[in-house]
C-alpha angles and dihedrals in degrees: 000000000000123000094254093055091047091049090049092049092050090046090052092046091054091049091046088051093050091049088046089051088056088046089053089054090049091045092050093046090054090046093049092047094048093046092048090050088052094052098269136301090297085079096046093105092056110132113241099176135005113222104236116246095013141081090239129097141181109253129197091253089063092050089051090053094049097045094043089049094052094049094044091044092057090047091049094046094054093049095041092048094051101033117015100039097023113163139160089229097064120160117225116291095253093046089060098035097060095055089044090051091045093052091045091048092054089049089046092051091052088044091052090060091046092051092047089051092051093049102036112095092212093055121102089226095049111143105252120257087221088082108003123070140133099250098085132034099232091049094045110138089202095057094043091048089051091051096044091049091052091052092049094051101042103081095054090044090055096048096048094043092049094050101035114021101037102027110028096038092046093046091050090049091048091051090053093049 
């Protein structure tokens, strides 16, 4: 890899990180709004739906993760498309959005298991009650789990989106044009 390509990749990673930082803010604002509407993070483990035939259930914390991801994913896509991976050879909006959503969804699915692990008292990676609890905002296990999960999933999200969504899809579109 020559120095110019490396410099460009680092530049894109920094931009992706800045957009991602904005996405984290959007994600957390959605999480806070949803938790407040549900009576606070103390209710985050409330069961919304039991999965038939299993001991598992969908809890409010999982719904928060999914909705916050979808809103932040759309925010990130628009900024990454127009700023981070800007190109004169763009594919149509939907042609780039679906791969971006797919990559993000895979990361979100992995992230869902990470968040469940961080917030489930029976998990070996449960965030310790010595510091984390649901009685004060800065110590909120729910919010820290949300942030940690975002940090864990971001690098893979960047790499796959760079190579597939914003390079492969655009190259394929340019070849057709």
